[in-house]
PLY file of the C-alpha trace (Angstrom):
ply
format ascii 1.0
element vertex 87
property float x
property float y
property float z
element edge 86
property int vertex1
property int vertex2
end_header
-4.10 -15.95 -4.37
-4.41 -12.99 -6.74
-3.27 -14.03 -10.23
-1.46 -10.70 -10.70
0.81 -11.47 -7.74
1.52 -15.16 -8.43
5.07 -14.42 -9.56
6.06 -12.54 -6.36
4.25 -14.57 -3.69
5.30 -18.14 -2.93
3.97 -20.32 -0.11
6.00 -23.22 1.21
5.45 -25.74 3.97
8.24 -26.41 6.46
7.87 -28.57 9.58
4.11 -27.99 9.69
4.40 -24.21 9.25
3.33 -22.23 6.23
5.93 -19.71 5.11
4.96 -16.98 2.66
7.80 -15.49 0.65
7.04 -12.09 -0.82
9.41 -10.76 -3.46
9.71 -7.00 -3.41
11.20 -4.08 -5.27
11.78 -1.09 -3.00
11.36 1.37 -5.87
7.97 0.00 -6.94
4.78 1.61 -5.59
2.89 -1.59 -6.40
5.40 -3.65 -4.41
5.13 -1.31 -1.41
1.32 -1.48 -1.60
1.40 -5.29 -1.68
3.70 -5.45 1.35
1.48 -3.01 3.26
-1.61 -5.07 2.37
0.02 -8.29 3.59
1.21 -6.69 6.84
-2.14 -5.05 7.54
-3.90 -8.41 7.00
-2.22 -9.63 10.24
-2.37 -13.14 8.76
1.03 -14.17 10.15
2.86 -15.02 13.35
6.05 -13.13 12.51
7.74 -11.14 9.76
11.34 -11.52 8.60
13.09 -9.09 6.28
16.04 -9.93 4.06
18.35 -7.01 3.41
21.41 -6.69 1.24
24.58 -5.93 3.25
24.58 -2.25 2.24
20.99 -1.65 3.38
21.62 -3.50 6.63
24.64 -1.30 7.36
22.58 1.80 6.58
19.99 0.72 9.14
22.66 0.12 11.78
24.51 3.37 11.04
21.88 6.10 11.46
24.22 8.83 10.17
25.27 6.99 6.96
23.84 9.77 4.80
26.26 12.30 6.32
29.14 10.40 4.72
27.34 9.83 1.43
29.10 11.11 -1.66
26.16 11.85 -3.94
28.42 12.27 -6.96
29.72 8.72 -6.50
26.16 7.42 -6.25
25.26 8.86 -9.64
28.63 8.00 -11.17
28.19 4.33 -10.23
24.59 4.50 -11.50
23.11 3.55 -8.14
20.50 6.28 -8.42
18.12 7.53 -11.02
16.38 10.87 -11.46
13.21 11.24 -9.39
11.20 11.59 -12.58
11.58 11.13 -16.27
9.91 13.77 -18.42
7.58 12.46 -21.09
8.32 14.58 -24.17
0 1
1 2
2 3
3 4
4 5
5 6
6 7
7 8
8 9
9 10
10 11
11 12
12 13
13 14
14 15
15 16
16 17
17 18
18 19
19 20
20 21
21 22
22 23
23 24
24 25
25 26
26 27
27 28
28 29
29 30
30 31
31 32
32 33
33 34
34 35
35 36
36 37
37 38
38 39
39 40
40 41
41 42
42 43
43 44
44 45
45 46
46 47
47 48
48 49
49 50
50 51
51 52
52 53
53 54
54 55
55 56
56 57
57 58
58 59
59 60
60 61
61 62
62 63
63 64
64 65
65 66
66 67
67 68
68 69
69 70
70 71
71 72
72 73
73 74
74 75
75 76
76 77
77 78
78 79
79 80
80 81
81 82
82 83
83 84
84 85
85 86
C-alpha cells in the first residue's frame, strides 16, 4: 500500500472476505484521483458508497437544485468561494 495513502485506506477481513475502506473528501482533487484509481483497478467484486442523508436525498430528488436557496447555503457556511486569491 502507498505510504501516502495509509491514513485513508484500511483493509479488514470479514468472514473470509477482504473489505477495503477508502476515506474520501469530495472537495479534494487528490481524493477524487485516488477513488478513480481504485475503481479503474477493477480489483474488487463490488463497490458500496456511504452518503450523508442530505447527499442521498439530493441523488433521489433530481430537481433539488431548483429549490436551493443559495443565500442560505452561504449564510450557513455550507459553501466556499470557488477560488481564493493569493495576494
